[in-house]
C-alpha positions, 0 to 999 in steps of 0.5 A: 500500500502507498500513502501520501502525506500532503500536509505537515503532521506530527512525526509520530503519525508518520512513523506509525504509518511507515510500519505498514505502508510505503509513505511519501511525504510531500508537504509542498505538493501543488494542486496540479501535481496532486491531480497528476499523481493521486492515482498512485496512492491508496491513502492520502493524509491532509490538513487544511492546506491541501484541497481535494476537489471533485476533479482531483478525486475523480482521478484517484482510482486506487484511493481507499481513504482520505484522512484529515488530521483535524476536525473540519473537511471543508477542503475535501469534496466529501460527496465526490469521495462517497460516489467514488467509494472512498472513505473520508475520516478525520480526528474529531476527538484530537482537538476537543479538549484543546478547542474547549480550553481555547474557548474558555480562554476567549471567554475569560479574556473578554469578560475580564477585558484581559487582552486590552488591559494587557496592551494598556498596561504594557503601554505604561498606563494604569486604567483600572476603572476602564477595565471593570469586568463581570463574573461568570458565576450565575450567568447563563451559558448558551451553547449552539451545537452540543457535540464533543467540544460544546459538551466540554465547554459546558463541563468547564463552565459548570466549574464556574457555577454557570447555568447551561442552555443549549440548542441542538436539534440532533441531541436527544432530550435525555442526553441533554439532561444527563449533561446537566443542560436545558435543551431548547427548541429554538436558537432564538430562545437561546439567543434571548436568554444567554449571557455567554453564547458559544458556537460549535457547529459546522459551516453549512448552507443552513448555518452560514450567517445564521448569526446576523443582524436579526439575531444580534437584535434578540440578544441582551446588550451585555451578551458575549458571543464566541466562535471557535468553530468555522468562519462564516457562521457569524455575519462579520459585518453585522457583528461589527455593527452590533459591537460598535453600536453597543447592541451586545457586550463583546465577542471573541473569534478564532475563525473568520470568513476570509483567512488569513484575516489580515485586514479586518475592520473588527480589529479596530474594536476593543470589545472583541478578542481575536486569535488567528485560528489557533484553537486546535493548535497545541502540541498535544492536539497535533500529536494526537491528530496525526496518530489518530488518522495514521491509525485509521489508515492502518485499519483500512490497509488491514481490511478493518473499518475505521472509527471516525468515518464521516461519509457514513455513520461513525462508530461510537466509542462505547462498545467499539470493540464488540462492534468491530468484531461484528463488522467482521461477521457482517462482511463475512456473512454478507459475502457468504449469502451472496455466493451461496444463493441461487439466482439474482438476489432481489430482496435482503432481510436483515434481522439483528437480535440481542445486544447488537440490536441496541448498538448505535452502529447498526447502520454501519453493520447494514452497510458492511453486510451490503458491501460483503454481499455486493463485492463478489457480484459487481465489477465496480469498486464497492465499499461500505461508503457506497454500498447502499447507493450501488444496491439501490441502483441494482434494484436490491430491496433492503429491509431491517428488523430487530428481535429480542435476545436469543437464549443461547447467544448474546447477539445474532445477525440473520440474513434472508436473501430472496432471489428469482429462484429461491430463498436462502438464510444464514444466521451468524454470531461472534464467538471469539471469531465469526461463526455461522450457526444456522443455514436455511434452518439447519443447525451448523457451526461453521467458520466462514473463511477461505475456500468453501463448498456447500451442497444440498443433498438427500440424507441417505447412505452414501451421499456424503461419501460420493461427494467426498469421492468426487472432490478427491478425484480432482485432488481437492482436500477437505479440511473441515466438514459440517452437516445438518439435516431436518429429519433422518432420511430427509433433506440435508446440507453440507458445508466444507472448508477446503484446502484448495479451490474446487474446479468447476468441473468437480462441482458440475459432476457433484451436481449431476449425482442423483442424491445431490440437489445443488452444490456451489463453491465460495471464497471468503 
């Protein structure tokens, strides 16, 4: 595997990646050079300097993952990557503490007028009366966006004995309650009530200039507003007028609509504290971001699913190890049912049972199942990122359901594939490794791995022997055999793990045996 590091990252991340990949470090690569060479790479790591527009991504025929050593992905055309089947990951947890602490720095510097007091004192002045401040105690903090950073700011403000309200349409009310935050239904209500407002949402068409003249009119004339998220969320022209006219008490910005911000009229005012987009700039955060994204690339190169993928549902930290185990199972049984089913699959029913049904990563399981199912039957590159789109384009109907915990197993995944010829089902679980415990209602215990063979046959004397004999005639050795039946002398199923692939001729001869209904080979 070959990886390009296009922007400067901490050396520790580079060292980790070099253990598994051929790493090219070119932190001065131009857009033209990247366009010409991106097809050579399996992975690329960027920060904010390097841009990955749709036309460049279109040339990335071997690229499996784009990793952003930071939080935002404004410089990456995520839709183009999704259509191309390329995973996009970032390192959101790397900067959570760092940005939250910087936000607190801006809040304290503004409410106590530390920045301008520092400049005045160094000029030899002693203007004590000019710098009368306020306490945070008993003030109301208003958080717009209760993600990782917003929640960390709340934790710190609680230590200052502040009350907290929040606006986040995606935050469940019970989670907000656990955080000790009053969840509001509208942003307008928050703006009217809060003394200190802090923004922690991405820049989208919906959030661009979502804080403008109308919103400043709603705020208290003593209110303070802070933005360490993305420039453009606050309308800077409207902010300038609000600060100049005294409609609000003050502000703090780490991000701006145009960066680098070297000639901004906000700099004329002394009731705003400005920093040059450094909220995430600590040694610890940069180190952690490099290690996180390098590890994500390594996971992909190992055939695993990264944790912080953003163009599909991200895996929560809680229960991650178990979820990762079941991702492997989902991929295996998806591939198994795809190869074992007779005819083109028109419908796939997925049923999750037990603890797995309650995990927050269920969509990721489903995408992985679909990816496993499609990989053996489509020519285009398929990943968990684009699996649903490809399935839809092929007219494959996917349904999902949940059932209660099975008495014998903590978690089960059942797939039922309906084709134009028949119906096929498989049930899997994870017992130290992926296991298939039921096929078409027959109880089995199969490890889905390597070259495999499956046959439906009549449970009469000589059936097993005749199949084994045919395989032996073609020098195919059987490693493991599992059989299941409904009743003695009835229908039966055989699943074999083979030491080498069975040729088509052997399968055709087995299918012609009078006691065999059907047979096929699988490669997992």
